[in-house]
C-alpha positions as MATLAB code, in Angstrom:
seq = 'MIKITFDKLREVSDSVVVALGSSSRVSVYRSVLGDFTYVEDDSVLKGPLSGIYSALRVCGGDRVIAVPVDAPYVSTRLLLDLVDATRSYDVASPILPNGLVETAFTAFRGDVGLWVLDIVRSHRRFRVADLHRGAPRVYLVNVRDRGYSPLELSNINRREDLQLTASSYPEGPVRGDVELIREFTREDVEGRSPRIRGSLWGTLYLGGYLEEFRIYASKGIYMFAAYALLDSPSEGERLLGDMIIELLKGGWLA';
ca = [
       0.186    0.201   -0.491;
       2.873    2.504    0.714;
       4.466    1.971   -2.422;
       0.976    2.651   -4.426;
       0.517    5.601   -2.389;
       3.947    6.803   -2.586;
       3.316    5.804   -6.645;
       0.651    9.040   -6.701;
       2.683   11.860   -4.820;
       5.864   10.979   -7.155;
       2.690   13.050   -8.914;
       2.241   14.766   -7.329;
       5.001   16.823   -5.753;
       9.159   16.400   -6.750;
       9.648   15.907   -3.062;
       8.875   13.262   -0.839;
       9.090   12.568    3.173;
       7.820    9.547    4.852;
       6.848   10.257    8.426;
       7.057    6.702   10.695;
       6.428    6.045   14.395;
       9.225    4.726   15.243;
      13.214    5.166   13.136;
      13.212    1.517   13.081;
      11.309    0.984   10.960;
      13.243    3.259    8.532;
      15.211    0.223    6.691;
      12.147   -2.223    5.776;
      10.048    1.575    4.714;
      13.827    1.419    2.026;
      13.531   -2.098    0.749;
      10.558   -1.230   -0.611;
      10.746    2.961   -1.605;
      14.580    3.478   -1.655;
      16.405    6.405   -0.307;
      14.206    8.756    0.194;
      13.724   11.273    3.161;
      12.966    9.819    6.494;
      11.817   11.298   10.058;
      10.648   10.517   12.752;
       6.834   11.041   14.744;
       7.089   14.110   17.233;
       7.266   12.783   19.992;
       5.604   15.370   22.066;
       1.955   15.415   19.343;
       0.205   12.454   18.746;
      -1.500    9.927   16.037;
      -1.580   11.707   12.251;
      -0.392   15.227   13.827;
       2.836   14.061   14.671;
       4.243   12.714   11.456;
       2.780   15.347    9.687;
       4.420   18.118   11.780;
       7.761   16.265   11.580;
       7.919   16.542    7.644;
       7.279   19.661    7.215;
      10.096   20.610    9.675;
      12.104   18.614    6.895;
      10.110   19.463    3.266;
      11.148   22.688    3.191;
       7.904   23.031    0.689;
       5.588   26.124    0.093;
       2.570   23.939   -0.561;
       2.812   21.366    0.736;
       0.150   17.633    1.755;
      -0.279   14.776    3.683;
      -2.087   11.538    2.670;
      -1.811    8.768    4.093;
       0.037    4.914    3.824;
      -3.777    3.248    4.794;
      -5.767    5.156    1.864;
      -4.726    3.456   -1.989;
      -7.614    4.230   -3.761;
      -7.737    7.924   -3.820;
      -6.679    9.911   -6.989;
      -3.661   11.897   -8.870;
      -7.113   13.699   -9.400;
      -8.165   14.470   -5.849;
      -3.961   15.274   -4.659;
      -4.209   18.547   -7.028;
      -7.135   19.715   -7.034;
      -6.372   19.693   -2.757;
      -3.113   21.073   -3.946;
      -4.139   24.049   -6.357;
      -6.784   25.022   -4.119;
      -3.482   26.083   -1.724;
      -2.431   28.520   -4.257;
      -5.683   30.813   -2.745;
      -6.173   29.649    0.833;
      -4.202   27.882    3.532;
      -5.339   24.434    3.854;
      -7.857   22.496    1.664;
      -9.321   19.436    2.931;
     -12.217   17.047    1.014;
     -15.638   17.632    2.608;
     -18.775   15.539    2.742;
     -22.637   15.890    2.163;
     -22.947   15.416    4.917;
     -20.551   18.005    6.338;
     -17.485   15.782    7.599;
     -14.002   16.871    7.134;
     -11.539   13.437    6.012;
      -8.728   15.478    7.257;
      -6.141   12.686    6.523;
      -5.706   14.072    3.196;
      -4.777   17.673    4.117;
      -2.427   20.470    0.866;
      -1.689   23.330    2.751;
       0.596   26.843    2.325;
       4.230   25.486    4.698;
       4.686   28.229    6.083;
       1.561   29.106    7.521;
       1.165   25.312    7.955;
       4.481   25.217   10.293;
       3.412   28.107   12.601;
      -0.460   26.746   13.694;
       1.276   23.407   14.424;
       4.489   25.115   17.066;
       1.036   26.304   18.219;
      -0.975   23.460   18.236;
       1.704   21.132   20.000;
       2.621   24.126   22.542;
      -0.697   22.335   23.879;
      -0.290   18.959   22.900;
      -3.586   18.532   21.008;
      -3.722   15.495   18.550;
      -5.955   16.524   16.363;
      -5.274   17.425   11.945;
      -8.436   19.399   12.966;
      -6.589   21.955   14.249;
      -4.431   22.605   11.294;
      -7.581   23.443   10.150;
      -9.127   26.309   12.851;
      -5.761   27.144   13.327;
      -5.666   28.733    9.987;
      -6.777   31.836    7.971;
      -7.456   30.300    4.802;
      -9.667   27.948    4.662;
     -11.021   25.773    1.777;
     -13.007   22.665    1.571;
     -13.430   20.013   -2.004;
     -16.943   18.602   -1.785;
     -15.700   15.896   -3.289;
     -19.664   14.852   -4.251;
     -20.185   17.819   -5.922;
     -16.850   16.971   -7.945;
     -18.329   13.640   -8.875;
     -14.945   11.299   -6.909;
     -16.249    8.640   -5.695;
     -16.368    7.227   -2.382;
     -13.833    5.066   -2.382;
     -11.324    6.908   -3.129;
     -11.942    7.791    1.128;
     -11.989    4.537    2.423;
      -9.536    3.322    4.010;
      -7.620    0.072    5.220;
      -6.384   -0.760    8.180;
      -8.024   -4.473    8.173;
      -7.390   -7.465    5.123;
     -11.443   -7.422    5.660;
     -10.978   -3.605    5.024;
     -10.738   -4.813    1.259;
     -14.263   -5.713    1.275;
     -15.179   -2.002    1.905;
     -17.325   -0.461   -1.023;
     -18.851    3.108   -0.456;
     -21.279    2.628   -3.722;
     -22.545    6.135   -2.686;
     -22.085    8.883   -0.628;
     -23.929   10.823    3.032;
     -26.832   12.704    2.832;
     -27.067   16.017    4.296;
     -26.699   19.820    3.132;
     -23.332   20.388    2.323;
     -23.275   21.775   -1.387;
     -20.668   23.186   -3.611;
     -17.133   23.588   -1.830;
     -17.122   25.481    1.382;
     -14.509   28.191    1.775;
     -13.282   29.455    5.589;
     -11.674   33.052    5.967;
     -11.080   34.867    9.117;
      -8.539   37.310    8.844;
      -6.185   37.384   11.456;
      -2.009   36.573   11.836;
       0.226   34.894   13.682;
       0.417   38.810   15.346;
      -2.923   38.422   16.002;
      -2.927   34.698   17.738;
      -0.129   35.831   19.669;
      -1.023   39.507   20.958;
      -4.610   37.557   21.706;
      -6.078   40.021   19.422;
     -10.105   39.926   19.275;
      -9.238   38.693   15.430;
      -9.168   35.177   16.084;
     -12.651   35.194   17.008;
     -14.050   32.496   15.721;
     -10.931   30.348   15.295;
      -9.568   27.612   17.435;
      -7.370   30.638   19.388;
     -10.698   32.417   19.860;
     -11.516   29.566   21.404;
      -8.221   28.648   23.683;
      -7.297   31.754   24.493;
     -10.669   34.169   24.842;
     -13.138   31.380   25.069;
     -15.017   31.859   22.531;
     -16.101   28.481   21.655;
     -19.485   28.573   21.056;
     -18.483   31.928   18.335;
     -16.374   28.873   16.679;
     -19.607   25.836   16.948;
     -22.116   28.937   14.919;
     -19.333   29.539   12.094;
     -18.370   26.281   11.051;
     -22.771   24.935   11.465;
     -23.501   27.899    9.780;
     -21.634   26.665    6.818;
     -22.852   23.439    6.728;
     -18.992   21.610    8.392;
     -21.067   19.885   11.256;
     -17.688   18.558   12.140;
     -15.374   20.912   13.197;
     -18.605   22.609   15.206;
     -18.592   19.232   17.198;
     -14.028   19.593   17.752;
     -15.237   23.675   18.569;
     -18.394   21.662   21.615;
     -15.017   19.439   22.733;
     -13.422   22.104   23.667;
     -16.086   23.213   26.251;
     -15.227   23.890   29.404;
     -19.358   21.664   29.817;
     -18.744   18.170   29.858;
     -23.021   17.989   28.452;
     -21.515   20.238   25.466;
     -18.549   17.959   24.896;
     -20.819   15.123   25.475;
     -22.926   16.319   22.557;
     -19.842   16.857   20.625;
     -18.634   13.568   20.595;
     -21.982   12.405   19.095;
     -22.527   15.025   16.533;
     -19.072   12.980   15.532;
     -20.275    9.224   15.951;
     -23.069   10.136   13.623;
     -21.075   11.743   11.513;
     -18.501    9.110   10.962;
     -21.240    6.146   11.789;
     -22.283    3.723    9.258;
     -20.904    4.561    5.155;
     -18.914    3.219    4.475;
     -21.083   -0.705    3.912;
];
């Protein structure tokens, strides 16, 4: 699977960095892929975000795309669509009609991604969606409206997952691509400017999680709205956020 994904990335980018959970696995991957750049996951961050951060620090690209190794069906056309969006936006990912954002596939501007993840790392957070919530300009590609097969977003974690099919997308109100623009800079974040309201930083520093929630909910980005609730001081609102996530993720692959 890594060879399939790697070859597709080589069609999209002139530089590929492979992030590994442990440096002890480098020799195994090198035997399959050859002598490319390998990095070990960051020890402070967790999950996919740790690999993205480590790779970003060495890749030096103006525009970067992160792809999981367990998604062999993704097309180069979708990857190119995401990268192309970063000409005008800071971060781009696919969105489903029900408001679920597939953050496993994320393209972003390298300079913005680095400062956002530097601050996220200082808070020891772990969701890739923090990159979207913390970036000023976000673009979400509506994969159904653009005619992409749902199978492209399938994750193959176990052998039995090869039997999964996704003949249709979940129903939902999202029509067309979704644009999210907030005008703030890193300096605004560090200075706790009111301009950061409606973003991850407004939630963390100004207690504005409900304002962030409303912005996402109004645009149908229900996954990010749920994540804003997970940063609430209220146990009941955090529970609601968990319920929304489960509802969005449940059952669209069968």
